[in-house]
N, C-alpha and C positions, 0 to 999 in steps of 0.2 A: 599557166595551167599546170605544168609539170610540178612546180613548187607546191601548188595547192594540193595535188594528189599525194605528194610525199607527206605534207603536214597532216592530211586526213588519215593516212595510214598510221602515222606515229600516234595520233590521238586515239585511234581505234585500238592500237596495241597497248597503250597505257590503260585504257578503260578495261580491256580484258584482264590485265594484270591486277587491277584493283578488285574486279569482281572475283577473280580466283583467290585473292588474299582474303576477302570477306568470307567466301565459301569455306576456305580452309579454317578460318578462325571459328566460324559457326560449327563446322564439323568437329573441331577440337573441344568444344564446350561440352562438359558433362551435364546432362539434364538432371535437374533436381526432381524430387518426387512430385512436386506441384507441376513442373513442366511436363513430366511424363503423363500426368492426368490430362493436361491440355492436349498433348499429341493424341492420346487415346480417344478422347471425346471428339476432337475435331475429325479424326479418321472415321469415327462411328457416325457422325452427323455431317457428312459431306454436303456442301451446298447450303448449309445453315450458318448464319453469322451468330457466333456464340458469345454471350456475356457471362463471365465467371465471377461469382460472388467471392470476394476476398475481404473479409472484415467489413468496413463501411464503404468499400469501393467495388464497382463492377468493372473488371478488367477485360480487355480485348487483346488478342494476340495475332501476329503475322498479318495475312491479308485482311482479316476482319478488322484489325486496328487501322489499316490503311483506308478501307472503305468507310469506317465510322468517322475517321478524321475528316474525310472529304465531305460527308453528308452533314455531320454535326458541327463542324468548325472547331474541333478540339485538336489538341497537340498529340502527335504520335512520335515516339522516339525509340531507338533500339536499346534494349536492355538484355544483356546476356545473349541468348540464342534467338530472341524474337523481337520484332517491332511491336511495341505495346502502346495502348491508350487506355484511359479509364474514365468512368463517370461515377457520380455519387449513387449509392444504393437507392436513396429515396427518390431519385429522378429516373429510375429504370423505365417505368411505364411511359413517361413522357418521351424519352429518347427512343424507346422501342417503337413507338408510333411513328416517329419521324423516319426511322430506318425502314419500317414496313411501307410507308408511303413512298419511299424512294425505290421500292421494288425488291427489297431483301426479305428473305425468310429468317426470322430472328428467334433464337433460342436462349433461354436463361438457365444457367447451371447454378443450382442452389447448394449450399452447404447442408449436409444431412446430420452433422453433429457439430458440437460447439466446443470452445476452449474450456468451458466450465466442466463439461463431461469428461474431457481429457485429463483434468487435474486429479480426478478421483480414480483414474484407471490404475490398476495394480501392476500392469506391465510397463516396464521402463521403455521398451521399444515402441510402445504406442505413443509415447510423448514425442518421439522423433519423427513419426509419420505425419504427413499432411492431413488436414481435415478432409473427410470424405465428401465428394461432390457428385451430383447426378443431374442430368438435364430434366427439368420438371415442367417448364412452361415453354410454349412455342406460339408465335404469332405468324400468320400468313395473310398476305393480301388476297372470301363466301363473303257473247253475252246477250244476256237478255235483260231488259230493263225491268225493274220492280214496278209493276203497274199498280198494285193494290196491296192491301194488308193493313192499312190504317194503324191501329194500336200496335199490331205485331211489328210493323216496319219501324215505328217510333221506338219501340222497346229494343229492337235490334241495333238501331243507330245510336241511341242515347245511353244504353245500359250495357248490352252484351259486348259489342265491339270495343268500346273504350276500356272495358275491364280486361280485355285480352292483349293490350299493348305490350306488357312486359313478357308475354309467353315465349316469344322467339328467343329473346336474350337469355331467359332462365333455362330453356332447353339446351341452348348452346353451351352455357356455363356448366350444366350437368354433364354434357357429353365430353367436355374438356376436363372434367374433374375439378373444376375451380368454383363450383357453386357454393354459396353460403347456405346454412340451414334455412334462412328466411326465403332465399330464392327457390330452394327445392320445394318447400311447403307451398310457396306461392304458385309454382308451376302445377303441382298436383291438384291444388284446390281450384285453380282456373279451369283445368281440364275437366274436373268433376262437375263444377257449376255449368260449364259449357255444354256438357252432354245433356244435363237436365233441361236447360233453357232451350236448346235447339230441338229437343224432342217435343217440347210444348209448341214451339214455333212451327214445326212441321205440320201439326194439325191445323193451325190457324191459316197457313198459306196454301193448304191443299185445295185444289180446284177439281171439280168433277168433270173430267174429260178423258177421252180415250188414251191420250198420250200425256205423260207427265211433263210439266214445265221444267226448264233448266233449274229454277230455284228449288223445286221439289227434289230433283235429282241431287243437287248439292246437299240439301239438308238430310236426304236419305242416305247419302254416302258417308255421313259422319260416323266414325268407328265407335263401337261399344267397348268401354274398358273400365266401367265403374267398379267392378270387383277388384281388378288389379290396383286401381288408385286407392280404394278404401283399405286394401291390405297394406300398402306402403304407409299410409297415414296412421294406421293403427300401430305401426312399429316404433314410432317416435312420439315424443311429447310436443304437440303442436305449439303450445304457448311458449315453451322454452325455445323452440326452433325459430319462432317469429322474433324473439329477442336475440337471436344468434348465439344463444348459450348452447354450444355444441355438446358439452359434457352432459347436461341434464336432458337435452333432446335425444341423445343416443343411449342414455343410461340403461333403459329397459332392454334394448337390443344387445348391449354390451354384456349384460348379465346372463344372457341365454347360453353362451358358450363358457364352459367351466374354466378352461385355461385363461381366457381373457378376464373372466370375473375374478379369478384368484390374483392375477397380476394387478388388477385395478384395486382390489381390497388391500393388497400389499402396499401399493403406493399411497393410498389414503391413510393407512395405519402409520406408515413412515412419516408422513407430513404431520399427523397428529402428535407423534412422539417428538418430532423436531419442535413443535410448538411448546411442548412441556420443557424441552431443554432450554428454550429461550427464557422461560420463567426461572429456571435454575440459575442461569447466568445473571438474571436481574437480581435475584436474591444475593448472589455473591458480590455484585457491584454495590448493593446497599451496605453490606458489611464493610467493604473496603472504604467506601466514602463516608461511612457512618451517617447515612441518611435513610431512615426507614421508609420515608414517603417517596423515594426515588421511583420514577417511571420512565419507560422508553418514550422518546420523542421522534417525530417524523419530520424530515426536512423536505419541503416542497420547493423544488428549484426551478420552476418554470418549464424550460424546454426539456430538461432531464427528468427522468422518472423519480418518484418519491424515494427518498433514502430512509429506510426504516431502522428501528432498533438502535437509535442513537442515545448515548449516555451524555447528558448535559452537565458540565462542571463549570462553576464560577471561577474566575481567574484567581481569586484569593485562596481557593481550595486546590490549586493545581499541584501543590506539593504532595497531596494525598494520592493523586492518580498515578497508576503504575506506568513505568517507562515504555512498556511494550504496547500500550494502547495506541491505536491509529487515529490521528487527528483528521477528521473529515472536513470540517469548516470551523470558522471562528468569527466572533464579533468582538466589539470593544470590551464587553463585560464577561463573555463566557466562551467556552470551547465545546465542540461536540466530538465525541470519540466513538470509535468502534473497538471494543475489546477484541483480542485475537480469537476468542471463542466465537464471537458473533460472526467474524469474517468466515471462519470455517463452517459455521452453521448455514450461512448464506449460500456458500458453494454447494453444500450438501442439499439444501432445499431447492436450489436452481436445477440441480441434476435430476432430483426426483420429479420435480414439476415437468421438466422436459420429457422425461421418460413416460410420465403419465399422459402428457399431451400427445406424444407420438402414438401411444396406444389408442387414445380417443380418435385421433385423425385417421389411424389405420382402419378402425371400425367404421368411421364415417365414409371413408373412401369405398369400403366394401358395400355399404348401403347405396352410395351413389352409383356404383357400377351396376348393382342389381336394378336400380331404378332406370338407368340409362339403357340397359339391355332390354327392358320390357316396355318402355314408353317412348324412347327417343324417335324411332321411325314412325310410330303411330302419331306421336305428338307433332312431328314435322308435317305429316299429312293433314293434320288438323289446322296447322298454320296456313297451308296452301288453301284449304277450304275457306278459312276466314279471310284470306286475301281476296279470294274470288267474291265472297259476300261483300267485303268492303268496297270492291270495285263496282259491284252491282248497285250498292247503296249510293255511291257517287253518281252513277248514271241516272238513277231514279231521282236524285236531288236536282240534277240538271233539267230533267223532264218536268219536274214540279215547279222549279224556280223560274223557268223561262217560258211563259205562255206562248210566245211567238216562235218557239221551236216546234218542229213537227216530226212525227215518226216516219222514217223513210220506208219506201215500198220496194222490195226486191222482186225482180222479174226473172222467170226461168225461160228456158228455150235456147235455141241456137243463136238467136239475135243478141247483139250486145248494145247497150244503150246507157246514156247518162243524161237524165233530164232534171234540171234544177230550175225551179220556178221561184223567182224573187229570192235568190240566195244571197247570203251576207257572210262577210268574214267575221268569225266569232270574236277574235281578239280585238280587231279595230272597232267593232260594234261596242264591245265592253269599255274600251278606252274613251270613246266619244261620249259615253254616259247620256246626258240629256239631249245631245245633238241627234238629229235624225240621220240614219245610215241609208244611203241610196243603194237599193238592191238591184241585182241583175240576174238574167236568166240565161242558161246555157243548155243547148240541145245537141247531143251527139248520138248517132245511131248507125248501126251497120248490121248486115245479115250474114248468114253463113256462106252464102254464095258470093257476096260482095263485101268482104271484111275491110275494116279500116275507115277512118274518117279524120278530117282535119279542120280545126277551127283556128283561123289566123286573126289575131287581134292587133290592130295598129292604133296609133293615137299619140298625142303629145307626151313629152317627158313629164313625169309626175301626174299623169292623167289617170292612173289606176290600173294599168295593165298587169303589173306584177301582183297586185292585190287580188285581181280576178283569178289569176292562175293559182295563187295560194288558197283562195276560197274553194276552188274545185277540189284541190288536194285534201283540205281539211274536212270538207263535207263527205267525201268518199271514205276517208279514214274513220271519222266519227260514226258514220252509218255502219261500217263493217265491224266496229268494235261494240255495237249494240246501243249507241247513244241516239237521242233525238238530235236533229240538225237544225241550224239557223236558216230556214227557208219556208216558203208557203207550202211547197210540196216537192218531194224528191222521189224519182223512180230510177232505179239503176240495176245493172247486172252486178254479179260478184266479180271483182277485179282481183287478180293474183298479185298485183303490185302497183305502186305509184312511183314512177321514176321522174326525177326532176333535174333540170339544169338551170340553176339560178346564180346570178352574179353575186359574189360575196365581197364584203368590204375587206380589203387587205388580204389577197390570196396568200395562203400559207406558204412559208418558205422553209425548206428543209436544207440545211447546210450540207448534209451528207449526200442528198440526192437533189441537187438544184435543178429547177426546170422553169421555163418561162411561163407567163400567164397564158399565152397562146397554147403551149403544150398541155398545160393543166386543163384548159377547156376542151381540147381535142381528146384528151384521155378520158374525161367525163363523158363525152359523146360516144366514145368507143364502148365504155362500160354500159351505157344506156342501150346501145344497139345490140350488144351481146346478150343482155339479160331480159329485155322486153319481149313479151309474147303477144299473141292475138287477144289475150284477156287482160292486157295491161293498160294503164293510163299514163301517157308521157306528157310532161309539162316542160316546155323549153322557152326560156326568157332570153331572147336575142342569141344569135350566133355570129361570130366574127370578131371576137375580142382579140386585138393584136394582129389582125389581118388587113390587107388592103380591101377596098370595096369589091373588086372583082372576085377575089378569093372568098370573101364573106358571102357573096351571092351564090357562088358555085357550091360551097360547102352547105349553105342553108338549104338550097333547093334539093341537092342530092340527099341530104339527111332526112328531110321531110318525105321525099318520095320513097326512100327505103323503108321508113317506119310505116307509112300508109300502105304501100303496094306490096312490099315483101313481108314485113312483120304482120301487118293487118291490125294494128292497135289504134286506139283513139289518141289523138294528139291535139294539144292546145299550144299554139305557137305565137309568141309576141315578137313583132318585128317592126322596124322603121323603114326597111328597104322595100320601096314600092315595086321595084323590078322583080324581086323575089316573090312577092305576093301575086303579082300578075302572072308570072310563069307557072306558079303552083296552081292558080285558078284555071289557066289554060290546060294544063296537063291533067289535073284530077277532075275537073268538071264539077258534077254534083257532090262529089265527096269532099270538096273544099268550100267552107264557109268563110267569107271575109267580113269581119266586123271591125268597127272603130268605136272608140270612146268619144262621146260628143264633147264639143268645146265651142267657145265663141271667141273669134279673133277680132281684135280692133287695132286700128292704127290712126293716129292723129298728129298733126303738126303742133309744135310748141308755139305758144303765143309770142308774137313779135319777131318770128323768123319765117322765112319762106318755106312753103310746103315741101320743096324739094331738098331742103338742107337737113333738118333734123326731124325725125319722126319718132314719136313715142309709141311703142308697140306693146301689146299685152294679150294674154290668153286667160279666159275664164273657163275652168273645168266644170263640166256637168256630171261627169262620172257615170253616164248612162250609155249602155252599149247599143249601137244601131248598126244597120247594114252599111257597107261601104269601106273605102280605104282612105286613111288620113293623108292629106296632101303634104304635111310637113311635120317634123318632130318638134319644132319650136324650141330648139336648144338655146337660142339667145334669150328667150324668156326665162328659161331655167337658170341661165348664167346670171341674169339680173336678180332673180330671187336668191341666188347663192352669194350675192354681194360683189360681183365683178365690177370694177370701176367703170363709170359711164363712158369715159373716153375710149376704153378698150371695146365696149359694146358698140359704140358709134363706128369705130374703125372696122370692126367685124361685120357690121351691117352693110357697110359700103363694099367690102370685099365680097360678101355673099351676093350682092346685086351684080357685081362685075362678073363673078363666076357663073 
């Protein structure tokens, strides 16, 4: 042990020396201008994982590189002062989504100038400075049923709502400053059409009554902004905007301010003069090559952009071509050149185009900021109203598509009740399709002077107890969200919550906070006891997972008595434990109903063997709820259905009889 302590201390001292050496080396490194930008931007955007655009790669530094390497599966290695990793520029959006899904806030730092613009700078010191960058993009991980209306309802569901699908995305893009011209125009036109259509629908849905319906209140709450929308649409050219031609779309607005208009005309004039210079260079090349019909050619290289203003020379005429011409590509018969004048003109043209594009984007951003300030909040309110209308249309579709659904009736007063006549589980009923679903009725009632009631359901395994509990929960939730429900009739009070304890397949395991299945069940029971009130519905499917029979009985009885007598809520409890059911019935009296799911049990001897030797048992489920307590859980029948080998079942049957 003593030797192990010494070795551990030596290893720790070596590790400290290595860390100190690395820290000293990093501290001795002089930051480059690029690295100073990294430090400044990372200090400014603490908590954001930043991707820096550097040529054709997006680079990550320090902890950002470490996190990205772990999430994206890329390599991170130390270079000078930082740990670094990188991804291709064209895969930025793909990898940013992965990082966001992993829980990071991701920012993209873009270059705001280019190498082409630096080449024409008159200042020598500008050539030595790094390209300017700024953080530009950031990603973060954001009833009443329609009874009538006929033509108006059809128009709402088939025309108006489908037209509004892209509205939310367009508004978000405008708010982030990333919207294209077509998205901006689309949002403005959708809102404009929506105001007109919903105003017409309001008159069609209006019902003469003292109090307005929820639908009328929704339609009446739609904001009026036609003047603002028309004003924004008049500022831009709609046809050009739909083609995403930003320059023509914003041209009229750009020319309204004198300084911007002068800059724009200057850039346009300069591009026109450069086009004339290209013609002058072509004339000079014709004289040099003694070819009066010579014209520029364009090389289309597939993945790369088109290469323009190429001079094509046959190999037999190469002796005429000047030595300073740049060979761009060649074939077996000819070569294509860029004269040095063309190279210079290309650089000048690229600079002017970038400056012109920056001016256009600046004016477009100003327009988007103005649109965002005036319509974003109002537009998002419209989205909320549309979402409510969409939900109402869905509920109306349910009421119209399922004739065997009924409208629930809510009762007022101090008494609390849940009365379901011939209720059905909506999901199981839909899955059975042509098969007939066996319905069941549930009645729970209590008064202000005697709150709380208990319905205990027993029966064989796979007999339908859990489905009955889920049916109660779904019918209550559907009713309170404004939907028709799968039943002949339903009368209920308003519940403030539906609390459930259902056994789940494969209880979740948390390595950081491990707990047993028994502890998880007791934790769920504790939460149910703390949150349930006298106006709640509690649904408990078995108690005692991971406990002995005595503890399961004790906890089950105590929990049910607490919910009924102390909390005073309605409880539906499924259990196999006969002793628990009998004790609850004795203690609660009329507040406790005991029901069982009907079944038919049969037992017969196999042919050729004595009746006392091997008996074939079976259970037929009726799925009908009746009064009484089930005598057995018939777990052996469930085991037979699950495919347990017959010899095991036979031995278990004998042990059961002995016990």
